[in-house]
Jmol script that loads the backbone (N, CA, C; Angstrom):
load data "model"
ATOM      1  N   UNK A   1       5.362  11.411   2.574  1.00  0.00           N
ATOM      2  CA  UNK A   1       5.756  10.268   1.794  1.00  0.00           C
ATOM      3  C   UNK A   1       7.066  10.593   1.109  1.00  0.00           C
ATOM      4  N   UNK A   2       7.944   9.665   1.100  1.00  0.00           N
ATOM      5  CA  UNK A   2       9.186   9.876   0.373  1.00  0.00           C
ATOM      6  C   UNK A   2       9.083   9.134  -0.943  1.00  0.00           C
ATOM      7  N   UNK A   3       8.777   9.830  -1.985  1.00  0.00           N
ATOM      8  CA  UNK A   3       8.583   9.208  -3.295  1.00  0.00           C
ATOM      9  C   UNK A   3       9.874   9.284  -4.078  1.00  0.00           C
ATOM     10  N   UNK A   4      10.670   8.277  -3.950  1.00  0.00           N
ATOM     11  CA  UNK A   4      11.943   8.238  -4.650  1.00  0.00           C
ATOM     12  C   UNK A   4      11.665   8.181  -6.140  1.00  0.00           C
ATOM     13  N   UNK A   5      12.163   9.153  -6.867  1.00  0.00           N
ATOM     14  CA  UNK A   5      11.952   9.183  -8.305  1.00  0.00           C
ATOM     15  C   UNK A   5      10.524   9.517  -8.700  1.00  0.00           C
ATOM     16  N   UNK A   6       9.685   9.901  -7.737  1.00  0.00           N
ATOM     17  CA  UNK A   6       8.310  10.292  -8.015  1.00  0.00           C
ATOM     18  C   UNK A   6       7.542   9.200  -8.765  1.00  0.00           C
ATOM     19  N   UNK A   7       7.757   7.946  -8.442  1.00  0.00           N
ATOM     20  CA  UNK A   7       7.094   6.834  -9.105  1.00  0.00           C
ATOM     21  C   UNK A   7       5.897   6.376  -8.303  1.00  0.00           C
ATOM     22  N   UNK A   8       4.920   5.790  -9.013  1.00  0.00           N
ATOM     23  CA  UNK A   8       3.762   5.233  -8.344  1.00  0.00           C
ATOM     24  C   UNK A   8       4.171   4.081  -7.435  1.00  0.00           C
ATOM     25  N   UNK A   9       3.482   3.959  -6.333  1.00  0.00           N
ATOM     26  CA  UNK A   9       3.660   2.830  -5.440  1.00  0.00           C
ATOM     27  C   UNK A   9       2.445   1.935  -5.657  1.00  0.00           C
ATOM     28  N   UNK A  10       2.673   0.790  -6.260  1.00  0.00           N
ATOM     29  CA  UNK A  10       1.591  -0.136  -6.576  1.00  0.00           C
ATOM     30  C   UNK A  10       1.330  -1.014  -5.356  1.00  0.00           C
ATOM     31  N   UNK A  11       0.390  -0.568  -4.560  1.00  0.00           N
ATOM     32  CA  UNK A  11       0.117  -1.152  -3.253  1.00  0.00           C
ATOM     33  C   UNK A  11      -0.199  -2.652  -3.332  1.00  0.00           C
ATOM     34  N   UNK A  12      -0.902  -3.089  -4.353  1.00  0.00           N
ATOM     35  CA  UNK A  12      -1.319  -4.485  -4.452  1.00  0.00           C
ATOM     36  C   UNK A  12      -0.324  -5.375  -5.198  1.00  0.00           C
ATOM     37  N   UNK A  13       0.837  -4.830  -5.521  1.00  0.00           N
ATOM     38  CA  UNK A  13       1.838  -5.591  -6.255  1.00  0.00           C
ATOM     39  C   UNK A  13       3.225  -5.557  -5.615  1.00  0.00           C
ATOM     40  N   UNK A  14       3.596  -4.425  -5.057  1.00  0.00           N
ATOM     41  CA  UNK A  14       4.980  -4.213  -4.649  1.00  0.00           C
ATOM     42  C   UNK A  14       5.347  -4.952  -3.363  1.00  0.00           C
ATOM     43  N   UNK A  15       6.633  -5.315  -3.232  1.00  0.00           N
ATOM     44  CA  UNK A  15       7.129  -5.988  -2.031  1.00  0.00           C
ATOM     45  C   UNK A  15       7.284  -4.992  -0.881  1.00  0.00           C
ATOM     46  N   UNK A  16       7.547  -5.512   0.308  1.00  0.00           N
ATOM     47  CA  UNK A  16       7.688  -4.636   1.479  1.00  0.00           C
ATOM     48  C   UNK A  16       8.701  -3.514   1.300  1.00  0.00           C
ATOM     49  N   UNK A  17       9.817  -3.784   0.641  1.00  0.00           N
ATOM     50  CA  UNK A  17      10.848  -2.756   0.478  1.00  0.00           C
ATOM     51  C   UNK A  17      10.279  -1.506  -0.206  1.00  0.00           C
ATOM     52  N   UNK A  18       9.417  -1.682  -1.192  1.00  0.00           N
ATOM     53  CA  UNK A  18       8.839  -0.544  -1.910  1.00  0.00           C
ATOM     54  C   UNK A  18       7.770   0.155  -1.080  1.00  0.00           C
ATOM     55  N   UNK A  19       7.041  -0.597  -0.272  1.00  0.00           N
ATOM     56  CA  UNK A  19       5.975   0.004   0.542  1.00  0.00           C
ATOM     57  C   UNK A  19       6.517   0.900   1.640  1.00  0.00           C
ATOM     58  N   UNK A  20       7.792   0.743   1.970  1.00  0.00           N
ATOM     59  CA  UNK A  20       8.413   1.603   2.985  1.00  0.00           C
ATOM     60  C   UNK A  20       8.479   3.054   2.518  1.00  0.00           C
ATOM     61  N   UNK A  21       8.229   3.313   1.242  1.00  0.00           N
ATOM     62  CA  UNK A  21       8.244   4.686   0.739  1.00  0.00           C
ATOM     63  C   UNK A  21       7.032   5.487   1.227  1.00  0.00           C
ATOM     64  N   UNK A  22       6.019   4.802   1.762  1.00  0.00           N
ATOM     65  CA  UNK A  22       4.848   5.488   2.314  1.00  0.00           C
ATOM     66  C   UNK A  22       5.213   6.008   3.700  1.00  0.00           C
ATOM     67  N   UNK A  23       4.951   7.267   3.942  1.00  0.00           N
ATOM     68  CA  UNK A  23       5.274   7.889   5.221  1.00  0.00           C
ATOM     69  C   UNK A  23       4.636   7.111   6.366  1.00  0.00           C
ATOM     70  N   UNK A  24       5.454   6.790   7.372  1.00  0.00           N
ATOM     71  CA  UNK A  24       4.963   6.078   8.531  1.00  0.00           C
ATOM     72  C   UNK A  24       5.019   4.566   8.406  1.00  0.00           C
ATOM     73  N   UNK A  25       5.461   4.058   7.258  1.00  0.00           N
ATOM     74  CA  UNK A  25       5.556   2.618   7.049  1.00  0.00           C
ATOM     75  C   UNK A  25       7.025   2.214   7.094  1.00  0.00           C
ATOM     76  N   UNK A  26       7.374   1.474   8.134  1.00  0.00           N
ATOM     77  CA  UNK A  26       8.738   0.972   8.259  1.00  0.00           C
ATOM     78  C   UNK A  26       8.808  -0.463   7.781  1.00  0.00           C
ATOM     79  N   UNK A  27       9.959  -1.102   7.956  1.00  0.00           N
ATOM     80  CA  UNK A  27      10.144  -2.463   7.447  1.00  0.00           C
ATOM     81  C   UNK A  27       9.156  -3.486   8.012  1.00  0.00           C
ATOM     82  N   UNK A  28       8.918  -3.445   9.315  1.00  0.00           N
ATOM     83  CA  UNK A  28       8.009  -4.411   9.935  1.00  0.00           C
ATOM     84  C   UNK A  28       6.575  -4.197   9.462  1.00  0.00           C
ATOM     85  N   UNK A  29       6.141  -2.946   9.446  1.00  0.00           N
ATOM     86  CA  UNK A  29       4.770  -2.645   9.028  1.00  0.00           C
ATOM     87  C   UNK A  29       4.580  -2.960   7.547  1.00  0.00           C
ATOM     88  N   UNK A  30       5.581  -2.696   6.721  1.00  0.00           N
ATOM     89  CA  UNK A  30       5.499  -3.008   5.289  1.00  0.00           C
ATOM     90  C   UNK A  30       5.307  -4.511   5.091  1.00  0.00           C
ATOM     91  N   UNK A  31       6.020  -5.312   5.862  1.00  0.00           N
ATOM     92  CA  UNK A  31       5.872  -6.761   5.781  1.00  0.00           C
ATOM     93  C   UNK A  31       4.467  -7.183   6.210  1.00  0.00           C
ATOM     94  N   UNK A  32       3.956  -6.564   7.260  1.00  0.00           N
ATOM     95  CA  UNK A  32       2.597  -6.866   7.718  1.00  0.00           C
ATOM     96  C   UNK A  32       1.557  -6.509   6.652  1.00  0.00           C
ATOM     97  N   UNK A  33       1.759  -5.397   5.957  1.00  0.00           N
ATOM     98  CA  UNK A  33       0.846  -5.001   4.887  1.00  0.00           C
ATOM     99  C   UNK A  33       0.815  -6.081   3.810  1.00  0.00           C
ATOM    100  N   UNK A  34       1.970  -6.580   3.420  1.00  0.00           N
ATOM    101  CA  UNK A  34       2.036  -7.613   2.391  1.00  0.00           C
ATOM    102  C   UNK A  34       1.370  -8.903   2.890  1.00  0.00           C
ATOM    103  N   UNK A  35       1.586  -9.254   4.145  1.00  0.00           N
ATOM    104  CA  UNK A  35       0.966 -10.463   4.694  1.00  0.00           C
ATOM    105  C   UNK A  35      -0.559 -10.346   4.714  1.00  0.00           C
ATOM    106  N   UNK A  36      -1.074  -9.197   5.101  1.00  0.00           N
ATOM    107  CA  UNK A  36      -2.522  -8.981   5.091  1.00  0.00           C
ATOM    108  C   UNK A  36      -3.038  -9.033   3.659  1.00  0.00           C
ATOM    109  N   UNK A  37      -2.331  -8.410   2.747  1.00  0.00           N
ATOM    110  CA  UNK A  37      -2.730  -8.410   1.330  1.00  0.00           C
ATOM    111  C   UNK A  37      -2.812  -9.828   0.791  1.00  0.00           C
ATOM    112  N   UNK A  38      -1.829 -10.661   1.128  1.00  0.00           N
ATOM    113  CA  UNK A  38      -1.802 -12.028   0.621  1.00  0.00           C
ATOM    114  C   UNK A  38      -2.881 -12.914   1.243  1.00  0.00           C
ATOM    115  N   UNK A  39      -3.291 -12.614   2.468  1.00  0.00           N
ATOM    116  CA  UNK A  39      -4.314 -13.441   3.113  1.00  0.00           C
ATOM    117  C   UNK A  39      -5.732 -12.912   2.903  1.00  0.00           C
ATOM    118  N   UNK A  40      -5.877 -11.604   2.734  1.00  0.00           N
ATOM    119  CA  UNK A  40      -7.216 -11.014   2.646  1.00  0.00           C
ATOM    120  C   UNK A  40      -7.569 -10.469   1.263  1.00  0.00           C
ATOM    121  N   UNK A  41      -6.589 -10.330   0.393  1.00  0.00           N
ATOM    122  CA  UNK A  41      -6.869  -9.823  -0.954  1.00  0.00           C
ATOM    123  C   UNK A  41      -6.400  -8.402  -1.146  1.00  0.00           C
ATOM    124  N   UNK A  42      -6.790  -7.841  -2.262  1.00  0.00           N
ATOM    125  CA  UNK A  42      -6.349  -6.510  -2.672  1.00  0.00           C
ATOM    126  C   UNK A  42      -6.764  -5.423  -1.681  1.00  0.00           C
ATOM    127  N   UNK A  43      -5.890  -4.436  -1.562  1.00  0.00           N
ATOM    128  CA  UNK A  43      -6.197  -3.256  -0.754  1.00  0.00           C
ATOM    129  C   UNK A  43      -6.914  -2.225  -1.606  1.00  0.00           C
ATOM    130  N   UNK A  44      -7.744  -1.438  -0.941  1.00  0.00           N
ATOM    131  CA  UNK A  44      -8.306  -0.239  -1.541  1.00  0.00           C
ATOM    132  C   UNK A  44      -7.829   0.918  -0.658  1.00  0.00           C
ATOM    133  N   UNK A  45      -8.001   2.151  -1.118  1.00  0.00           N
ATOM    134  CA  UNK A  45      -7.481   3.287  -0.334  1.00  0.00           C
ATOM    135  C   UNK A  45      -8.013   3.337   1.102  1.00  0.00           C
ATOM    136  N   UNK A  46      -9.293   3.035   1.280  1.00  0.00           N
ATOM    137  CA  UNK A  46      -9.878   3.133   2.614  1.00  0.00           C
ATOM    138  C   UNK A  46      -9.270   2.101   3.571  1.00  0.00           C
ATOM    139  N   UNK A  47      -9.056   0.887   3.097  1.00  0.00           N
ATOM    140  CA  UNK A  47      -8.492  -0.156   3.948  1.00  0.00           C
ATOM    141  C   UNK A  47      -7.069   0.182   4.374  1.00  0.00           C
ATOM    142  N   UNK A  48      -6.254   0.650   3.429  1.00  0.00           N
ATOM    143  CA  UNK A  48      -4.880   1.010   3.781  1.00  0.00           C
ATOM    144  C   UNK A  48      -4.867   2.209   4.720  1.00  0.00           C
ATOM    145  N   UNK A  49      -5.742   3.148   4.485  1.00  0.00           N
ATOM    146  CA  UNK A  49      -5.863   4.326   5.357  1.00  0.00           C
ATOM    147  C   UNK A  49      -6.138   3.874   6.800  1.00  0.00           C
ATOM    148  N   UNK A  50      -7.031   2.901   6.978  1.00  0.00           N
ATOM    149  CA  UNK A  50      -7.370   2.407   8.317  1.00  0.00           C
ATOM    150  C   UNK A  50      -6.150   1.747   8.962  1.00  0.00           C
ATOM    151  N   UNK A  51      -5.419   0.945   8.197  1.00  0.00           N
ATOM    152  CA  UNK A  51      -4.229   0.288   8.749  1.00  0.00           C
ATOM    153  C   UNK A  51      -3.155   1.287   9.150  1.00  0.00           C
ATOM    154  N   UNK A  52      -2.975   2.320   8.339  1.00  0.00           N
ATOM    155  CA  UNK A  52      -1.938   3.320   8.612  1.00  0.00           C
ATOM    156  C   UNK A  52      -2.361   4.259   9.744  1.00  0.00           C
ATOM    157  N   UNK A  53      -3.670   4.351   9.964  1.00  0.00           N
ATOM    158  CA  UNK A  53      -4.246   5.144  11.060  1.00  0.00           C
ATOM    159  C   UNK A  53      -4.064   6.648  10.909  1.00  0.00           C
ATOM    160  N   UNK A  54      -4.112   7.084   9.655  1.00  0.00           N
ATOM    161  CA  UNK A  54      -4.083   8.521   9.397  1.00  0.00           C
ATOM    162  C   UNK A  54      -4.534   8.737   7.965  1.00  0.00           C
ATOM    163  N   UNK A  55      -5.059   9.924   7.662  1.00  0.00           N
ATOM    164  CA  UNK A  55      -5.465  10.188   6.279  1.00  0.00           C
ATOM    165  C   UNK A  55      -4.246  10.366   5.375  1.00  0.00           C
ATOM    166  N   UNK A  56      -4.425  10.070   4.113  1.00  0.00           N
ATOM    167  CA  UNK A  56      -3.366  10.300   3.135  1.00  0.00           C
ATOM    168  C   UNK A  56      -3.333  11.769   2.755  1.00  0.00           C
ATOM    169  N   UNK A  57      -2.148  12.287   2.545  1.00  0.00           N
ATOM    170  CA  UNK A  57      -2.020  13.649   2.043  1.00  0.00           C
ATOM    171  C   UNK A  57      -2.376  13.652   0.563  1.00  0.00           C
ATOM    172  N   UNK A  58      -2.639  14.827   0.010  1.00  0.00           N
ATOM    173  CA  UNK A  58      -2.928  14.917  -1.425  1.00  0.00           C
ATOM    174  C   UNK A  58      -1.756  14.389  -2.244  1.00  0.00           C
ATOM    175  N   UNK A  59      -0.557  14.673  -1.783  1.00  0.00           N
ATOM    176  CA  UNK A  59       0.642  14.193  -2.492  1.00  0.00           C
ATOM    177  C   UNK A  59       0.699  12.665  -2.492  1.00  0.00           C
ATOM    178  N   UNK A  60       0.401  12.060  -1.345  1.00  0.00           N
ATOM    179  CA  UNK A  60       0.399  10.597  -1.270  1.00  0.00           C
ATOM    180  C   UNK A  60      -0.650  10.010  -2.203  1.00  0.00           C
ATOM    181  N   UNK A  61      -1.816  10.616  -2.246  1.00  0.00           N
ATOM    182  CA  UNK A  61      -2.883  10.114  -3.119  1.00  0.00           C
ATOM    183  C   UNK A  61      -2.445  10.078  -4.583  1.00  0.00           C
ATOM    184  N   UNK A  62      -1.588  11.002  -4.978  1.00  0.00           N
ATOM    185  CA  UNK A  62      -1.093  11.042  -6.350  1.00  0.00           C
ATOM    186  C   UNK A  62      -0.181   9.857  -6.664  1.00  0.00           C
ATOM    187  N   UNK A  63       0.517   9.344  -5.659  1.00  0.00           N
ATOM    188  CA  UNK A  63       1.540   8.327  -5.896  1.00  0.00           C
ATOM    189  C   UNK A  63       1.157   6.924  -5.425  1.00  0.00           C
ATOM    190  N   UNK A  64      -0.024   6.757  -4.832  1.00  0.00           N
ATOM    191  CA  UNK A  64      -0.474   5.431  -4.429  1.00  0.00           C
ATOM    192  C   UNK A  64      -1.402   4.865  -5.497  1.00  0.00           C
ATOM    193  N   UNK A  65      -1.053   3.704  -6.015  1.00  0.00           N
ATOM    194  CA  UNK A  65      -1.822   3.043  -7.063  1.00  0.00           C
ATOM    195  C   UNK A  65      -2.461   1.790  -6.476  1.00  0.00           C
ATOM    196  N   UNK A  66      -3.773   1.694  -6.571  1.00  0.00           N
ATOM    197  CA  UNK A  66      -4.514   0.572  -6.006  1.00  0.00           C
ATOM    198  C   UNK A  66      -5.072  -0.354  -7.082  1.00  0.00           C
ATOM    199  N   UNK A  67      -4.406  -0.418  -8.217  1.00  0.00           N
ATOM    200  CA  UNK A  67      -4.810  -1.328  -9.279  1.00  0.00           C
ATOM    201  C   UNK A  67      -4.919  -2.730  -8.690  1.00  0.00           C
ATOM    202  N   UNK A  68      -5.970  -3.448  -9.063  1.00  0.00           N
ATOM    203  CA  UNK A  68      -6.224  -4.774  -8.515  1.00  0.00           C
ATOM    204  C   UNK A  68      -5.290  -5.815  -9.119  1.00  0.00           C
ATOM    205  N   UNK A  69      -4.707  -6.612  -8.267  1.00  0.00           N
ATOM    206  CA  UNK A  69      -3.876  -7.736  -8.702  1.00  0.00           C
ATOM    207  C   UNK A  69      -4.772  -8.944  -8.889  1.00  0.00           C
ATOM    208  N   UNK A  70      -4.810  -9.490 -10.089  1.00  0.00           N
ATOM    209  CA  UNK A  70      -5.649 -10.660 -10.348  1.00  0.00           C
ATOM    210  C   UNK A  70      -5.088 -11.903  -9.670  1.00  0.00           C
ATOM    211  N   UNK A  71      -3.842 -11.845  -9.240  1.00  0.00           N
ATOM    212  CA  UNK A  71      -3.226 -12.966  -8.533  1.00  0.00           C
ATOM    213  C   UNK A  71      -3.741 -13.107  -7.102  1.00  0.00           C
ATOM    214  N   UNK A  72      -4.402 -12.052  -6.596  1.00  0.00           N
ATOM    215  CA  UNK A  72      -4.972 -12.090  -5.256  1.00  0.00           C
ATOM    216  C   UNK A  72      -6.471 -12.280  -5.397  1.00  0.00           C
ATOM    217  N   UNK A  73      -7.064 -12.990  -4.469  1.00  0.00           N
ATOM    218  CA  UNK A  73      -8.511 -13.156  -4.563  1.00  0.00           C
ATOM    219  C   UNK A  73      -9.195 -11.845  -4.205  1.00  0.00           C
ATOM    220  N   UNK A  74     -10.366 -11.641  -4.755  1.00  0.00           N
ATOM    221  CA  UNK A  74     -11.122 -10.414  -4.484  1.00  0.00           C
ATOM    222  C   UNK A  74     -11.959 -10.588  -3.241  1.00  0.00           C
ATOM    223  N   UNK A  75     -12.018  -9.525  -2.462  1.00  0.00           N
ATOM    224  CA  UNK A  75     -12.880  -9.549  -1.283  1.00  0.00           C
ATOM    225  C   UNK A  75     -14.306  -9.336  -1.742  1.00  0.00           C
ATOM    226  N   UNK A  76     -15.270 -10.019  -1.102  1.00  0.00           N
ATOM    227  CA  UNK A  76     -16.690  -9.844  -1.475  1.00  0.00           C
ATOM    228  C   UNK A  76     -17.190  -8.459  -1.185  1.00  0.00           C
TER     229      UNK A  76
END
end "model"
wireframe off; spacefill off
backbone 0.3
color backbone group
């Protein structure tokens, strides 16, 4: 993961440009992540892990924030 400035990446809030900081996530995939988030609701670590198709490193786990966005509907 390239953590510019070592800041948290708020997965359920940030736009595609910020999500590109996750290793393996390019511009197209970042946009797809946002589209899925907007149609299906908030991400949790397991769901994003499945989409990325690889486990998160310990370093990535430190910088990924999965705080729930109340603006998105919650999945049952």
